[in-house]
C-alpha positions as CSV (number, residue, x, y, z in Angstrom):
1,M,-13.4,-23.1,25.5
2,T,-10.2,-21.5,23.4
3,K,-11.7,-18.3,21.7
4,L,-9.0,-18.7,18.1
5,Y,-10.7,-15.0,16.9
6,S,-10.8,-13.2,20.4
7,D,-9.1,-10.0,19.4
8,R,-9.5,-8.0,16.1
9,P,-6.3,-8.1,13.7
10,S,-3.9,-4.8,14.7
11,A,-3.3,-3.0,11.5
12,P,-2.6,-3.3,8.6
13,V,-4.4,-6.5,8.4
14,H,-8.3,-5.7,7.6
15,R,-10.7,-8.4,8.9
16,V,-13.7,-9.2,7.2
17,V,-15.8,-11.4,8.8
18,V,-18.9,-12.9,6.0
19,L,-22.0,-14.4,8.0
20,G,-23.6,-16.8,5.8
21,A,-22.5,-18.7,3.2
22,G,-25.2,-18.6,0.7
23,Y,-25.5,-17.2,-2.6
24,A,-24.6,-13.7,-1.4
25,G,-21.9,-14.6,1.2
26,V,-20.2,-16.6,-1.4
27,L,-19.6,-14.4,-4.0
28,A,-19.0,-11.6,-1.8
29,A,-15.9,-13.7,0.1
30,N,-14.4,-14.8,-3.0
31,R,-14.7,-11.5,-5.1
32,I,-13.1,-10.0,-2.0
33,L,-10.1,-12.3,-1.8
34,S,-9.8,-12.4,-5.7
35,S,-9.3,-8.6,-5.9
36,R,-6.4,-8.0,-3.8
37,G,-3.8,-7.1,-6.0
38,G,-0.5,-5.5,-6.3
39,M,2.6,-6.3,-4.1
40,P,2.2,-5.5,0.0
41,G,2.0,-1.8,0.8
42,E,0.8,-1.1,-3.2
43,D,-2.8,-1.8,-2.4
44,P,-4.6,-1.5,0.9
45,A,-7.0,-4.1,0.1
46,R,-3.6,-6.8,-0.1
47,N,-3.7,-7.4,3.5
48,C,-7.5,-8.1,3.7
49,S,-8.5,-11.5,5.5
50,V,-11.9,-12.9,5.3
51,V,-13.5,-15.3,7.7
52,V,-16.8,-16.8,6.6
53,V,-19.0,-17.8,9.1
54,N,-22.3,-20.7,8.6
55,P,-23.8,-23.0,10.3
56,R,-22.7,-25.9,8.0
57,A,-19.6,-26.9,6.4
58,D,-21.1,-27.0,3.4
59,F,-23.1,-24.5,0.6
60,V,-26.6,-25.5,0.2
61,E,-28.2,-24.6,-3.7
62,R,-31.4,-23.6,-2.3
63,I,-32.5,-23.6,-6.0
64,R,-32.3,-27.0,-6.3
65,L,-34.1,-28.2,-2.9
66,H,-37.5,-28.8,-4.9
67,E,-35.7,-31.6,-6.5
68,V,-34.4,-33.1,-3.5
69,A,-37.5,-33.2,-1.7
70,A,-39.1,-35.1,-4.4
71,G,-36.0,-37.4,-4.7
72,T,-35.2,-36.7,-8.0
73,R,-31.6,-35.4,-6.7
74,S,-29.7,-36.7,-3.8
75,T,-28.4,-33.7,-2.3
76,A,-28.0,-30.1,-2.5
77,A,-25.0,-29.4,-0.5
78,V,-21.3,-28.4,-2.0
79,P,-18.6,-28.4,0.3
80,L,-17.5,-24.7,1.0
81,R,-13.7,-25.6,0.3
82,D,-14.5,-26.7,-3.0
83,L,-16.4,-23.0,-3.7
84,L,-14.3,-20.7,-1.3
85,H,-11.1,-19.3,-2.2
86,G,-8.4,-21.0,-0.8
87,D,-7.3,-17.8,1.4
88,A,-10.9,-17.9,3.3
89,E,-11.3,-19.6,6.8
90,I,-14.3,-21.2,7.8
91,V,-15.9,-21.2,11.5
92,V,-18.6,-23.5,11.2
93,G,-21.2,-22.3,13.9
94,S,-24.4,-19.7,14.2
95,A,-23.8,-16.2,14.8
96,T,-25.9,-15.6,18.4
97,A,-25.1,-11.8,18.8
98,I,-23.6,-8.8,16.8
99,D,-21.9,-6.3,19.1
100,A,-21.4,-3.2,16.4
101,A,-20.0,-0.8,19.2
102,R,-17.1,-3.5,19.7
103,R,-16.8,-5.0,16.4
104,R,-17.4,-8.8,17.9
105,V,-19.6,-11.3,16.3
106,D,-20.3,-14.3,19.5
107,V,-20.9,-17.7,17.4
108,A,-21.9,-20.7,18.9
109,V,-19.7,-23.5,17.7
110,G,-20.2,-26.9,19.6
111,D,-20.8,-27.0,23.5
112,G,-19.7,-23.2,23.8
113,V,-19.7,-19.4,22.2
114,E,-16.3,-17.9,20.5
115,S,-16.0,-14.5,19.9
116,V,-15.1,-13.1,16.5
117,G,-13.8,-9.9,15.8
118,Y,-14.2,-7.9,12.8
119,D,-13.4,-4.4,11.2
120,T,-15.6,-5.4,8.6
121,L,-19.0,-7.4,8.5
122,V,-21.0,-8.5,5.8
123,Y,-24.5,-9.6,6.8
124,A,-25.9,-12.1,4.8
125,V,-27.4,-14.5,6.8
126,G,-30.3,-15.4,4.3
127,S,-33.7,-16.4,4.9
128,N,-36.2,-19.4,5.5
129,T,-39.4,-20.5,5.2
130,D,-41.7,-18.3,7.3
131,R,-43.8,-20.7,9.7
132,S,-45.5,-18.2,11.9
133,V,-49.3,-19.7,11.4
134,P,-50.4,-21.6,14.2
135,G,-49.5,-25.7,13.5
136,V,-47.2,-25.2,10.9
137,G,-44.0,-26.3,12.8
138,E,-45.9,-29.2,14.3
139,H,-48.0,-30.3,11.5
140,A,-46.1,-28.9,8.3
141,H,-43.0,-30.0,6.3
142,H,-41.2,-27.5,4.1
143,A,-37.9,-27.3,1.6
144,G,-36.1,-24.0,3.1
145,D,-33.2,-25.5,4.6
146,V,-31.3,-29.3,3.9
147,D,-32.5,-31.1,7.7
148,S,-36.1,-30.1,7.0
149,T,-35.5,-30.9,3.2
150,E,-34.2,-34.3,4.0
151,A,-37.4,-34.7,6.4
152,L,-39.7,-33.6,3.6
153,R,-38.4,-36.2,1.3
154,A,-38.6,-39.1,3.7
155,A,-42.1,-38.1,4.2
156,V,-43.0,-38.3,0.8
157,A,-41.3,-41.3,0.0
158,A,-43.1,-43.4,2.6
159,L,-46.3,-42.4,1.2
160,A,-48.5,-44.9,-0.6
161,P,-50.5,-44.4,-3.9
162,G,-53.0,-42.5,-3.5
163,S,-52.1,-40.2,-0.7
164,M,-52.8,-36.6,-0.8
165,V,-50.1,-34.1,-0.6
166,R,-51.3,-30.5,-0.1
167,V,-48.7,-27.4,-0.7
168,V,-49.7,-24.3,0.8
169,G,-48.6,-21.3,-0.9
170,G,-48.9,-19.8,-4.9
171,G,-45.5,-18.9,-5.9
172,S,-42.4,-19.6,-7.4
173,T,-41.2,-22.2,-4.7
174,A,-44.7,-23.4,-3.9
175,I,-45.0,-24.5,-7.7
176,E,-41.6,-25.9,-8.3
177,I,-42.3,-28.3,-5.4
178,A,-45.8,-29.1,-6.3
179,G,-44.5,-29.6,-9.7
180,E,-41.8,-31.6,-8.7
181,I,-43.6,-34.0,-6.8
182,G,-46.0,-34.4,-9.2
183,A,-43.9,-35.1,-11.8
184,A,-41.7,-37.7,-9.5
185,R,-44.7,-39.3,-7.9
186,P,-47.7,-39.5,-10.1
187,D,-49.2,-42.1,-7.9
188,L,-50.3,-39.7,-5.4
189,A,-52.6,-36.4,-5.1
190,V,-50.5,-32.9,-5.4
191,E,-52.8,-30.2,-4.4
192,M,-51.9,-26.7,-4.1
193,V,-54.0,-23.9,-1.8
194,S,-53.0,-20.5,-2.4
195,A,-54.4,-17.4,-0.8
196,G,-54.4,-15.4,-4.1
197,G,-54.0,-17.0,-7.4
198,V,-51.4,-19.7,-7.9
199,A,-48.8,-18.0,-10.3
200,G,-51.1,-14.9,-10.0
201,F,-48.0,-12.5,-10.1
202,M,-47.3,-13.9,-13.7
203,R,-48.9,-11.9,-17.0
204,D,-51.9,-14.1,-17.9
205,A,-50.6,-16.0,-20.8
206,A,-47.6,-16.9,-18.5
207,R,-50.1,-17.9,-15.7
208,S,-52.0,-20.0,-18.5
209,R,-48.7,-22.1,-19.4
210,V,-47.7,-22.9,-16.1
211,L,-51.2,-23.9,-14.7
212,A,-51.6,-26.1,-18.2
213,A,-48.1,-27.7,-17.1
214,L,-48.9,-28.4,-13.4
215,R,-52.5,-29.6,-14.8
216,R,-50.0,-32.1,-17.2
217,L,-48.2,-33.3,-13.8
218,G,-51.6,-34.0,-12.2
219,V,-51.1,-31.2,-9.6
220,A,-54.7,-29.5,-9.1
221,W,-54.9,-26.1,-7.2
222,R,-57.3,-24.2,-5.3
223,D,-57.2,-20.4,-5.6
224,D,-58.3,-17.8,-3.0
225,T,-58.3,-20.0,0.0
226,R,-56.2,-18.6,2.8
227,V,-55.1,-21.4,5.2
228,T,-55.3,-19.8,9.2
229,E,-53.8,-23.2,10.9
230,V,-52.3,-26.8,10.2
231,R,-53.7,-29.5,12.4
232,D,-52.9,-32.7,12.5
233,R,-53.3,-33.7,9.0
234,E,-55.7,-31.0,8.6
235,L,-55.9,-27.9,7.2
236,L,-58.1,-24.9,8.3
237,T,-59.1,-22.0,5.7
238,A,-60.3,-19.0,6.4
239,D,-64.0,-19.9,5.8
240,G,-63.8,-22.8,8.1
241,T,-62.9,-25.3,5.3
242,V,-61.3,-28.2,6.7
243,L,-58.9,-29.8,4.0
244,G,-57.1,-33.3,4.6
245,F,-53.9,-34.4,4.2
246,D,-51.4,-37.1,4.3
247,V,-48.2,-34.5,4.0
248,C,-48.2,-31.0,4.1
249,V,-45.5,-28.7,2.4
250,W,-45.3,-25.0,3.6
251,A,-44.4,-22.7,1.1
252,A,-46.4,-19.6,1.5
253,S,-43.5,-17.3,2.3
254,F,-40.2,-16.3,3.3
255,T,-38.7,-14.7,6.8
256,V,-35.1,-13.7,7.6
257,P,-33.2,-14.5,11.2
258,D,-33.7,-11.7,13.7
259,L,-30.0,-11.6,14.6
260,A,-29.9,-7.8,13.2
261,A,-33.0,-7.0,15.6
262,R,-32.0,-8.9,18.7
263,S,-28.9,-7.0,18.2
264,G,-30.1,-3.2,17.8
265,L,-29.2,-2.9,14.5
266,A,-31.9,-0.8,12.2
267,T,-34.3,-3.4,10.5
268,D,-37.6,-2.9,8.7
269,A,-40.7,-4.6,9.9
270,A,-39.9,-7.8,8.3
271,G,-36.3,-8.0,10.4
272,R,-34.0,-7.2,7.3
273,L,-31.1,-5.0,7.9
274,R,-31.5,-1.7,6.5
275,V,-28.9,-0.6,4.5
276,D,-27.9,2.7,2.6
277,S,-27.6,2.7,-1.6
278,T,-24.0,1.4,-1.1
279,L,-25.5,-1.4,1.1
280,T,-24.0,0.0,4.2
281,S,-25.9,-0.5,7.3
282,I,-27.4,3.1,8.3
283,D,-26.5,2.9,11.6
284,S,-23.1,0.5,11.5
285,P,-20.7,1.9,8.9
286,A,-18.7,-1.2,9.5
287,I,-21.3,-3.5,8.8
288,V,-22.1,-4.0,4.8
289,G,-25.3,-6.5,4.0
290,A,-26.3,-8.5,0.9
291,G,-28.9,-11.2,0.1
292,D,-32.0,-11.8,1.2
293,A,-31.4,-10.4,5.0
294,V,-31.5,-6.4,3.7
295,V,-33.6,-3.9,2.5
296,A,-32.0,-1.3,0.1
297,P,-33.7,1.9,-0.3
298,P,-36.8,2.3,-2.8
299,E,-34.9,4.6,-4.9
300,V,-32.3,1.8,-5.9
301,G,-33.8,-1.5,-4.2
302,A,-37.7,-1.0,-5.0
303,H,-37.9,-3.9,-7.5
304,L,-35.7,-5.9,-5.4
305,R,-37.1,-9.5,-5.1
306,M,-35.8,-12.6,-2.5
307,A,-34.2,-14.6,-5.2
308,C,-30.6,-16.0,-6.1
309,A,-30.7,-13.8,-9.4
310,V,-30.6,-10.8,-6.5
311,A,-28.8,-12.4,-3.7
312,M,-25.6,-12.6,-5.9
313,P,-25.3,-9.3,-7.5
314,L,-25.9,-8.0,-4.1
315,G,-22.7,-10.7,-2.9
316,G,-20.9,-9.0,-5.9
317,H,-21.5,-5.1,-4.6
318,A,-20.9,-5.8,-1.1
319,A,-17.5,-7.0,-2.0
320,H,-17.0,-3.8,-3.9
321,T,-18.2,-1.3,-1.0
322,V,-15.6,-3.1,1.7
323,L,-13.3,-2.6,-1.0
324,A,-13.6,0.9,-1.8
325,R,-13.5,1.5,2.1
326,V,-10.4,-0.2,2.4
327,R,-8.8,1.6,-0.2
328,G,-10.0,4.6,1.0
329,A,-12.5,5.3,-1.8
330,R,-16.1,6.5,-1.9
331,P,-18.3,2.8,-2.0
332,P,-20.7,3.0,-5.2
333,T,-24.1,3.2,-5.5
334,L,-26.1,0.2,-6.2
335,S,-27.5,-0.5,-9.6
336,L,-28.8,-3.8,-10.3
337,G,-31.2,-4.7,-13.3
338,L,-33.2,-8.2,-13.0
339,V,-33.1,-10.2,-16.9
340,A,-35.4,-13.1,-15.9
341,Q,-37.8,-15.0,-13.7
342,C,-37.7,-19.0,-14.3
343,M,-39.1,-22.1,-12.3
344,S,-38.9,-25.7,-13.3
345,L,-41.6,-27.9,-13.7
346,G,-40.4,-31.3,-12.9
347,R,-37.6,-32.5,-14.9
348,K,-39.0,-32.4,-18.3
349,A,-40.2,-28.5,-18.2
350,G,-39.8,-25.2,-17.3
351,Y,-40.8,-21.9,-17.6
352,L,-38.5,-18.5,-18.0
353,Q,-39.8,-15.0,-18.5
354,L,-37.8,-12.2,-19.7
355,V,-37.9,-9.3,-17.7
356,H,-37.2,-5.7,-17.7
357,P,-34.1,-4.1,-15.4
358,D,-37.3,-3.3,-13.0
359,D,-38.7,-6.7,-12.9
360,R,-41.6,-6.1,-15.4
361,P,-42.6,-9.2,-17.9
362,R,-41.1,-8.8,-21.3
363,P,-43.5,-10.2,-24.1
364,V,-40.9,-13.3,-24.4
365,A,-40.9,-16.7,-22.8
366,A,-39.4,-19.9,-23.3
367,S,-41.7,-22.8,-21.7
368,G,-41.6,-26.8,-22.0
369,R,-38.7,-28.7,-22.8
370,L,-36.2,-25.7,-23.9
371,G,-37.2,-23.9,-20.5
372,A,-36.4,-26.4,-18.5
373,M,-32.9,-26.7,-20.1
374,I,-32.3,-22.9,-19.8
375,K,-33.5,-23.1,-16.0
376,E,-30.6,-26.1,-15.6
377,S,-28.2,-24.0,-17.2
378,I,-28.8,-21.2,-14.6
379,C,-28.5,-23.5,-11.7
380,R,-25.2,-24.7,-13.4
381,M,-24.2,-21.1,-14.1
382,T,-24.6,-20.2,-10.1
383,V,-22.1,-22.5,-9.1
384,D,-19.6,-22.0,-11.8
385,K,-19.6,-18.4,-11.7
386,M,-19.5,-18.8,-7.5
387,R,-16.1,-20.5,-8.6
388,A,-15.1,-18.4,-11.4
389,E,-14.9,-15.6,-8.9
390,R,-12.1,-17.3,-6.7
391,T,-9.5,-16.0,-9.5
392,R,-11.6,-13.5,-11.4
393,P,-13.3,-11.0,-9.9
394,G,-16.5,-9.8,-11.8
395,A,-17.0,-13.5,-13.5
396,Y,-20.1,-12.9,-12.7
397,K,-21.7,-9.8,-14.6
398,T,-25.1,-8.2,-13.7
399,P,-26.9,-5.8,-15.9
400,K,-27.5,-1.9,-14.5
401,G,-30.8,-1.4,-12.6
402,P,-33.8,0.3,-14.2
403,R,-33.1,4.3,-15.3
404,P,-34.4,6.5,-12.6
405,R,-37.8,7.4,-14.4
406,A,-38.5,3.5,-14.6
407,A,-37.6,3.2,-10.9
408,S,-39.5,5.7,-9.8
409,R,-42.5,4.2,-10.9
410,V,-41.7,1.3,-9.3
411,V,-40.8,3.4,-5.9
412,E,-44.7,4.6,-6.5
413,E,-46.5,1.6,-7.2
414,I,-45.3,0.1,-3.9
415,R,-46.8,2.9,-1.9
């Protein structure tokens, strides 16, 4: 087939290829393109072009997929053309290999493979639900992507009153899915099954409020119950207990694509691209990473979690690193602080926990209807700010990271 992007452009054009159009990739692409200034020849970044490679022609609001799963929202998809800068080129396909030496990416498009050349690559391929436990792929649903969420919604909608939905996991994703289904379908039995404690990552007062909200929605839970296998309508636990279900939702953990590892790039044990404090790949300076699929050094990234609240600022920082390199400047060191943890509990309640820059909780929170209103405003803000970045680079602002002493404490804790 014709290879539309078979060769890298000759100078002075600097082609940036962005792999992934999630929260990190869209923001990175928009900030790069909207930051080009001056007349041709005055700003080297003026000659940047951006190609965005994504499996879908849509951006997916992953923080709303639990709403789609429960049937309270029709879609979480937004056309990429409505979000991306007008100069961004879009290739709808899946990256299959990166040739860092030749600066090319192989992309599966339709029934063929297209070779996309780059001067700089932004690696922002995101994450999905980890389905490595035996039987998950065959017998459980999940809400990690659009197609899987649609299948889950259909399965839940088809359930008769009194049917059992078991949600495996105890983190924010599992809580949001269980709460949303419990609120939308009070005629169902919904139970969470967690290897640790449901909401165990939260401070005691916050956990108590979240569990109370789940209880009001009719959601039950089992703590300290590790699932070792999923069978047809059965969960097998580590102590041999068998738990029946009509629909199982797997929301226990996340995993990242193995693209970086398969391409011979340096990764951690989880397959995340290893980057330095500027988000540059440690073994390929033409590759810059952002989002869930990268891991930064602990001195700047030990406190970071897989979340939209981290992916977007990482995308913004990746853009700054790309622009600095194009302009012949020193790329900035990452400094990213967090503000809050939030989750929805059905459509009428939510919980927002303010945190220190290193993600330690502050003694300030909002719950109930106020929590739901704040959570909804945050969801809307993410899309609004990505759109704003098309014309106003820096429209999405993030706080500085924790002070060196606080960062050192986080590093020691994870060791």
